[in-house]
Structures are given as C-alpha cells and as structure tokens.
C-alpha positions in Angstrom: 7.9 -24.6 -60.6 4.9 -22.1 -58.9 6.2 -19.6 -56.1 5.0 -19.8 -52.6 1.9 -17.9 -51.8 2.4 -14.4 -50.6 1.4 -15.1 -46.7 4.4 -17.4 -46.4 6.7 -14.4 -47.0 5.7 -12.9 -43.8 8.1 -14.6 -41.7 10.8 -12.7 -43.5 8.7 -9.3 -43.2 7.4 -9.4 -46.6 3.9 -8.8 -47.5 4.3 -10.7 -50.8 6.4 -12.4 -53.2 9.7 -10.4 -52.8 11.1 -12.0 -56.4 8.2 -12.2 -58.5 8.4 -13.2 -62.2 8.2 -16.0 -64.4 11.5 -16.9 -66.1 10.1 -19.5 -68.4 8.0 -16.9 -70.0 11.0 -14.7 -70.6 12.8 -17.6 -72.1 9.8 -18.2 -74.4 9.7 -14.4 -75.5 13.7 -15.0 -76.1 13.1 -17.8 -78.2 10.3 -16.2 -80.1 12.4 -13.3 -80.9 15.3 -15.7 -82.0 12.9 -17.6 -84.4 11.9 -14.1 -85.8 15.3 -13.4 -86.5 15.9 -16.8 -88.3 12.7 -15.9 -90.4 14.3 -12.6 -91.3 17.5 -14.2 -92.2 15.7 -16.5 -94.7 14.2 -13.6 -96.5 17.7 -11.8 -96.5 18.6 -14.9 -98.5 16.0 -14.5 -100.8 16.9 -10.7 -101.5 20.6 -11.6 -101.8 19.6 -14.0 -104.9 17.3 -11.3 -106.2 20.4 -8.7 -106.0 22.6 -11.2 -107.7 20.1 -12.4 -110.4 21.3 -11.5 -113.9 17.6 -12.3 -115.3 15.3 -10.1 -113.3 14.3 -8.0 -116.6 14.4 -4.4 -117.6 14.3 -3.2 -114.1 17.1 -5.1 -113.0 19.4 -1.9 -111.7 16.2 -0.5 -109.6 15.5 -4.0 -108.1 19.0 -4.6 -107.3 19.5 -1.3 -105.6 16.1 -1.7 -103.6 16.7 -5.5 -102.4 20.4 -4.6 -101.5 19.2 -1.8 -99.5 16.4 -3.6 -97.9 18.7 -6.5 -97.1 21.0 -4.2 -95.2 18.0 -2.9 -92.9 16.5 -6.5 -92.4 20.2 -7.5 -91.4 20.0 -4.8 -88.5 16.6 -5.9 -87.5 17.7 -9.6 -87.5 20.8 -8.6 -85.4 18.6 -6.5 -83.1 16.5 -9.6 -82.5 19.1 -11.9 -82.0 20.9 -9.5 -79.7 17.9 -8.9 -77.6 16.9 -12.8 -77.5 20.5 -13.3 -75.9 19.7 -10.6 -73.2 16.4 -11.9 -72.3 17.7 -15.4 -72.0 20.6 -14.1 -69.7 18.1 -12.0 -67.8 15.8 -15.2 -67.3 18.9 -17.1 -65.9 19.4 -14.4 -63.3 15.9 -14.2 -62.5 15.8 -17.9 -61.9 19.1 -17.8 -59.6 17.6 -15.0 -57.6 14.1 -16.8 -57.0 16.0 -19.9 -56.1 18.2 -17.9 -53.5 15.0 -16.2 -52.1 13.6 -19.7 -51.5 16.6 -20.8 -49.6 16.2 -17.8 -47.5 12.4 -18.8 -47.1 13.3 -22.3 -46.2 15.8 -21.2 -43.6 13.5 -18.8 -42.1 10.5 -21.2 -41.7 12.9 -23.7 -40.1 14.1 -21.7 -37.3 11.2 -19.2 -37.0 9.1 -21.3 -34.5 12.1 -21.2 -32.1 12.8 -17.6 -32.9 9.4 -16.3 -32.3 8.6 -18.6 -29.3 7.1 -16.8 -26.3 9.2 -16.1 -23.2 7.6 -17.5 -20.0 7.3 -14.8 -17.4 5.8 -14.7 -14.0 2.4 -13.3 -13.4 2.4 -9.7 -12.5 3.3 -8.9 -9.0 4.6 -12.4 -8.5 8.4 -13.1 -7.8 10.3 -15.4 -10.3 10.2 -19.1 -9.3 13.4 -20.4 -8.0 14.7 -23.2 -10.4 16.4 -26.3 -9.8 19.8 -26.7 -11.2 18.2 -28.9 -13.8 15.5 -26.5 -14.5 18.0 -23.7 -15.0 20.2 -25.6 -17.4 17.0 -26.5 -19.3 16.1 -22.9 -19.4 19.6 -21.9 -20.5 19.6 -24.5 -23.4 16.3 -23.1 -24.6 17.6 -19.4 -24.2 20.7 -20.2 -26.2 18.6 -22.1 -29.0 16.2 -19.2 -29.2 19.2 -16.4 -29.7 20.7 -18.9 -32.3 17.5 -19.1 -34.1 17.0 -15.4 -34.1 20.5 -14.9 -35.5 19.8 -17.3 -38.3 16.2 -15.6 -38.9 18.1 -12.3 -38.9 20.9 -13.9 -41.6 17.9 -15.2 -43.7 16.3 -11.8 -43.9 19.9 -10.3 -44.8 20.2 -13.2 -47.5 16.8 -12.2 -48.8 17.8 -8.3 -48.9 21.1 -9.1 -50.8 19.1 -11.2 -53.4 16.6 -8.5 -54.1 19.4 -6.0 -54.5 21.1 -8.4 -56.9 17.9 -8.9 -58.8 17.3 -5.2 -59.2 21.0 -4.9 -60.3 20.9 -7.4 -63.0 17.4 -6.1 -64.1 18.7 -2.5 -64.7 21.6 -4.2 -66.2 19.6 -6.1 -69.0 17.4 -3.5 -69.3 20.2 -1.0 -70.3 21.6 -3.6 -72.5 18.3 -3.8 -74.3 17.8 -0.3 -74.8 21.3 0.2 -76.0 20.3 -2.1 -79.2 18.2 1.0 -80.4 21.7 2.5 -81.4 22.3 0.3 -84.1 21.7 2.8 -87.3 18.3 1.3 -87.7 16.2 4.7 -87.3 12.7 4.9 -86.9 10.5 7.5 -88.8 9.6 10.8 -87.7 5.9 9.2 -87.2 7.5 6.6 -85.0 8.9 9.2 -82.7 5.8 11.2 -82.4 3.7 8.3 -82.0 5.9 7.0 -79.1 5.4 10.4 -77.5 1.7 10.5 -78.0 1.6 7.0 -76.5 3.7 7.9 -73.7 1.4 10.7 -72.6 -1.8 9.3 -73.8 -3.5 9.7 -70.3 -2.7 13.5 -70.1 -3.7 14.1 -73.8 -7.2 12.3 -73.1 -7.5 14.1 -69.9 -7.0 17.5 -71.3 -9.1 16.9 -74.4 -12.0 15.8 -72.2 -11.7 18.8 -69.9 -12.1 20.9 -72.9 -15.3 19.3 -73.6 -16.6 19.7 -70.3 -15.6 23.5 -70.2 -17.7 23.8 -73.4 -20.6 22.0 -71.7 -20.3 24.3 -68.8 -20.2 27.1 -70.7 -23.2 26.6 -72.9 -25.2 25.7 -69.7 -24.2 28.8 -68.0 -25.0 31.1 -70.9 -28.5 29.4 -71.0 -29.3 31.0 -67.6 -27.7 34.4 -68.3 -30.0 36.2 -71.1 -27.7 39.0 -71.5 -24.5 36.5 -72.3 -23.2 35.1 -75.6 -20.3 32.7 -75.5 -17.8 34.0 -78.2 -17.9 31.4 -81.1 -14.2 31.7 -81.4 -13.6 30.3 -78.0 -16.1 27.6 -78.1 -14.4 26.7 -81.5 -10.8 26.8 -80.2 -11.9 24.4 -77.2 -13.7 22.2 -79.6 -10.6 21.9 -81.9 -8.3 21.5 -79.0 -10.4 18.3 -78.2 -10.7 17.2 -81.6 -6.8 17.4 -82.2 -6.4 15.6 -78.8 -8.8 12.8 -79.5 -7.5 12.4 -83.1 -3.7 11.9 -81.8 -4.6 9.3 -79.3 -7.1 7.5 -81.8 -4.0 7.3 -84.4 -1.8 5.5 -81.9 -4.4 3.0 -81.0 -4.9 4.7 -77.3 -8.2 6.3 -78.1 -11.6 6.0 -80.0 -12.5 7.2 -83.3 -16.1 7.6 -81.9 -14.5 10.6 -79.7 -13.2 12.0 -82.8 -16.4 11.8 -84.6 -18.3 13.6 -81.8 -15.7 16.5 -81.8 -16.0 16.5 -85.5 -19.9 16.7 -85.3 -19.7 19.4 -82.6 -17.3 21.8 -84.7 -19.8 21.1 -88.0 -22.9 22.0 -85.9 -21.1 25.2 -84.5 -20.0 26.2 -87.9 -23.5 25.6 -89.4 -25.1 27.4 -86.7 -22.7 30.3 -87.3 -23.8 30.3 -90.9 -27.4 30.4 -89.9 -27.1 33.1 -87.5 -25.0 35.1 -90.2 -28.2 34.9 -92.4 -30.4 36.1 -89.7 -27.8 39.1 -88.9 -28.1 40.1 -92.7 -31.9 39.8 -92.7 -32.1 42.0 -89.5 -29.7 44.5 -90.8 -31.5 44.7 -94.1 -35.0 45.2 -92.3 -33.7 47.8 -90.1 -32.2 49.8 -93.1 -35.5 49.7 -94.8 -37.4 50.6 -91.4 -35.0 53.8 -91.0 -35.8 54.9 -94.5 -39.5 54.6 -93.9 -39.2 56.4 -90.7 -37.3 59.3 -92.1 -40.4 59.8 -94.5 -42.8 60.1 -91.5 -40.7 62.1 -88.9 -44.0 64.0 -87.7 -45.8 60.9 -86.8 -42.9 59.3 -85.3 -42.5 62.1 -83.0 -45.8 61.8 -81.6 -45.1 58.2 -81.1 -42.2 58.6 -79.2 -43.6 61.3 -77.0 -46.5 58.9 -76.2 -44.1 56.2 -75.6 -42.1 58.2 -73.3 -45.0 59.1 -71.2 -46.1 55.7 -71.0 -42.5 54.8 -69.9 -42.7 57.4 -67.1 -46.1 55.9 -65.8 -44.2 52.4 -65.6 -41.4 54.0 -63.6 -43.5 55.8 -61.2 -45.6 52.8 -60.7 -42.4 50.4 -60.2 -40.9 53.0 -57.5 -44.5 52.6 -55.7 -44.4 48.9 -55.7 -43.3 47.0 -52.7 -40.0 45.0 -52.5 -41.6 41.8 -52.7 -43.6 42.7 -55.8 -40.6 44.0 -57.5 -38.7 40.8 -56.6 -41.6 38.7 -57.9 -41.5 40.9 -61.1 -37.7 40.5 -61.9 -38.1 36.9 -61.0 -40.8 36.7 -63.7 -38.9 38.8 -66.3 -35.8 36.7 -65.6 -37.9 33.5 -66.3 -39.2 35.1 -69.2 -35.8 36.1 -70.7 -34.3 32.6 -69.9 -37.1 30.8 -71.6 -37.0 33.1 -74.6 -33.4 32.6 -75.1 -33.8 28.8 -74.7 -36.3 28.9 -77.3 -33.7 30.8 -79.4 -31.6 28.0 -79.4 -29.5 29.7 -76.5 -28.2 32.5 -78.6 -28.5 35.9 -77.3 -27.8 37.4 -80.6 -30.7 35.5 -82.3 -33.0 36.5 -79.7 -32.3 40.1 -80.2 -32.5 39.8 -84.0 -35.8 38.0 -83.8 -37.5 40.7 -81.2 -36.2 43.5 -83.6 -37.9 41.7 -86.5 -41.3 41.2 -84.6 -41.2 44.9 -83.4 -40.6 46.0 -87.0 -43.3 43.8 -88.4 -45.8 45.2 -85.6 -44.6 48.7 -86.1 -45.3 48.3 -90.0 -48.0 45.9 -90.4 -49.1 47.2 -93.7 -45.7 46.5 -95.4 -45.2 43.1 -96.6 -41.5 43.1 -96.3 -41.3 42.9 -92.5 -43.6 40.2 -92.0 -41.9 38.2 -94.8 -38.5 38.8 -93.4 -39.8 37.5 -90.1 -41.1 34.5 -91.5 -37.9 33.8 -93.3 -36.0 34.6 -90.0 -38.4 32.1 -88.3 -36.6 29.3 -90.4 -33.3 30.2 -89.6 -34.3 30.3 -86.0 -35.5 26.7 -86.3 -32.2 25.8 -87.9 -30.3 27.2 -85.0 -32.4 25.3 -82.5 -32.2 22.0 -84.3 -28.3 22.3 -84.7 -27.7 23.3 -81.2 -30.0 20.8 -79.8 -28.4 18.1 -81.6 -25.0 19.5 -80.8 -25.8 19.5 -77.2 -27.6 16.2 -77.1 -24.6 14.4 -78.4 -22.3 16.2 -76.3 -24.2 15.1 -73.2 -24.6 11.7 -74.5 -21.1 11.5 -75.2 -20.0 12.4 -71.9 -22.6 10.0 -69.7 -22.9 7.4 -72.3 -19.4 7.1 -73.4 -17.8 7.7 -70.1 -15.5 10.6 -68.6 -11.8 10.5 -68.7 -12.1 13.6 -66.1 -14.4 11.5 -63.7 -12.3 8.6 -63.9 -9.1 10.7 -63.1 -11.0 12.4 -60.3 -12.0 8.9 -58.9 -8.7 7.5 -59.4 -7.1 10.8 -57.6 -9.5 10.3 -54.5 -8.3 6.5 -54.0 -4.6 7.8 -54.1 -4.2 6.3 -57.8 -4.5 9.6 -59.6 -0.9 9.5 -61.2 1.2 6.7 -62.6 4.7 8.0 -61.2 4.3 11.7 -62.0 1.9 14.5 -62.8 2.4 14.0 -66.5 1.0 10.5 -66.6 -2.4 10.7 -65.0 -4.7 7.7 -64.7 -7.8 8.2 -66.7 -9.0 4.5 -66.7 -11.9 3.7 -64.3 -15.2 2.2 -63.5 -17.1 5.0 -65.4 -15.4 4.3 -68.8 -18.5 2.4 -70.1 -21.5 3.3 -68.3 -23.5 2.2 -71.4 -22.1 -1.3 -72.4 -23.4 -1.2 -76.0 -21.7 2.3 -76.4 -18.6 1.1 -74.8 -18.3 -1.7 -76.9 -18.7 0.5 -79.9 -16.0 2.8 -78.6 -13.8 -0.4 -78.5 -14.4 -1.3 -81.8 -13.4 2.0 -83.0 -10.2 2.1 -81.0 -7.8 0.7 -83.8 -4.2 2.0 -84.5 -3.2 3.1 -87.9 -0.2 4.4 -89.4 2.2 2.1 -87.7 
C-alpha cells in the first residue's frame, strides 16, 4: 500500500514521510537470500557425495579434501544468508508496524486538526468585546472546550509519532547490528577484499586527490611556460603523475573509477620519460660540442682574445645606450625581450634546458662555420627538439582533453561545496559526482564503459 504524500504530514509538523521505506522490498530481499542459501545447500549435498565417493579416481584423496574444505566454507556462507534473511524479515515486520502506527497518528491528527487550528474570533482593534447572551456564551464555551480537547489530541498524535520514530530507529539499529555481527562467523575475507573495501569506502577522497595532482601538474607546466628561466623538476612532475596514476588505478580496480583515467596518467608518465630521454641525448650532444669547441679555442687563444675585447667594447656601448634610454623605451624593450624569451621557450617544448642547449649549439655553429661538426650537431639536435615538441605537445593536449572532456572531480567537488553538499558525513568522504562529470557525452560514455570492477 502506498504511503500518504509528503504534504499530508504537515499536520504533524513533518515536511515529509517520517517513516519511509518499502517493507515488501525488504521481504523480497530476504526471500532472495533464502533461495540463495537453498541453492548453496544443494551444492553442499553434491560436494558431500563427492567426498564420500570411493570411485573418484587417482586423485581421490586430494579431491575429497578439497570438497570437504569447500563444503565447510559454503556451509558458513549458507548459514550467513539464512541468518541475514531472517533478520531482514524481522526488520520488515518492525518497519511495517511502525508505518502502521504512523498512519494511526496521521489519521488522528487529520481528524482533529480543523478544530484544533480553527481561528479564534476576536473583536476589531479598538472595539470592545460584544456582550454575549447566556446561550451565546454557552455555545462559545462549548467551542472553546472542543478546541482545547482537539489541541490535546493533536499533541498526543505528535507524541505518538515521535515515539514511533524513536522505536523505528531503535529497531533499525538493532537489526543492523545483528546483520553486522554475522560477519564474525569464521568466514574470513581475503586481504584484497579488505583493501578493496577500504578503497571503495574512500573512493571519493582518492579520486579528488588524484585529480588535484593532475591539476597541479597542469598549473606548473603552464606557469613554467611564462617564466623563461624556470624549469620544473622532472622528479616533481613524475611524482605527482605517479600519485595520480596510483589513485586512479586503485579506484578503477574496485569499480569506482575509469580505466580511461589510468590510461591518460600512464600516457603522461610515458611521455615524461620519453621527453627526458630526448633531453638527455640533447644534453650529451651539447656537452660533446662544447668540449670540442674548448679544444679548438685553446689552439687560437690570441684570436679569441681579440674577439673577447671587441665583444666587451660592444657590450659597453649597449650598456651606455641602455642607461640613456627612457623608462618607456626600457619597459618596451623588456616586454619585447620577455615575449621573445617566452616564444623561444614555447618553441623549445616548454623546456628551459632544451632552449639553452639549442642556443649554445647555434652559437657554436656560428662561431665555427668552417667546422662540419657543429652544424651537423645542430641538425641532429633539431631532431631531438622536434621530439620534445611532439611529446610535450601530445602530453599537454591529452591532459587538457582529459580535464575538460572527461570531467573534473575537483570542479565537481567545488560545485557541491558551494551548494552545501561537499561532504557525505565527514571530511574523508567528499562528494565528487556532479554535472561536469560528462561534459562530452561520447567521451563520458566511453569512461563509463571502462569502469568495470575486476579482482572481486
């Protein structure tokens, strides 16, 4: 039988149904568990037959031992299902009783509410109360008495409902504790089951922290692009990416997260490693070229001395001219130089070290134009530069696509926090589901398809 709509409970000062629930659904679950227990008991019978069969072949002893051991575990499972089924049935009866009592309180309240809440007739402001005849006074006294009695019954109905709610809460806690106690039946979960339960319990927090790590990586990369002299340590980026990968992998294993996020994190780490490899080759080429250049310079010290003197004189002229320039010109020159530096770093794949090595190699190629070594090294370094550009570009594109097309747990959490729904009970259970979880429907659907529990 359906329950009264929420608005009807207002007569008892309730904004919604105070005793919600579907006892028939609880009984259906109890029946399902009972049938599962029956099925398990049937399988135990088969195992009993196997354990007692004298014609099972050369592996008789091993098969009997395994069947006996499995039979014992299945017996515990069946007993657990049977016990929980009984508890659920009892809880359904208690819930049914509480709902019935709440309906009685509602019926009583609805019957007396019109009288209890009837308006009191008062004379207009500034006007004296009219003098009543004995009959009118008697009629008024009867109405007042009836109103007081109705108000008393309405109060009793509210008290009855309060007691019913308290009884419901007590019985719910009682049966919940009984069901939880069935876990102490000697049937132990595996270590992975315990880890999986912990991850599932804190999936929201893990997903939020992993997403924050990816956003920190994104922010660091963007900031470094606009600071020419800054290079973010590969170890720092790698540590953040690894933390995100571990977090996303954990929730994916328990079915709470998407393997697409794991793939994106793995791609980011692979590209970081490949870019580091290309930068290492470029470093080696630059160091070798500088070593050859130093040896070449050592054989022509006199010529280099003249060149150094000329360069110093030129720098002196530049400094003097800079000092004489206006503040506006100097600011414009600084902005131009800054823009050039940012552009050069951007073309170097956002890597300060790559930019410095390419600058050194170009200078060496210009300084020794008649030596084939340096132009060839510069050409080879150009290949490394293209590799870094492609790798970092692909990594940044994948990172941004994952954030905006796949949704952001961080943005979802912030949105929920603004609306007062940021946490589910405490700080360890942030709510990360929200409207931005699937900004690109096709990609969001793909992430759903890659959210599959394994290892259970």
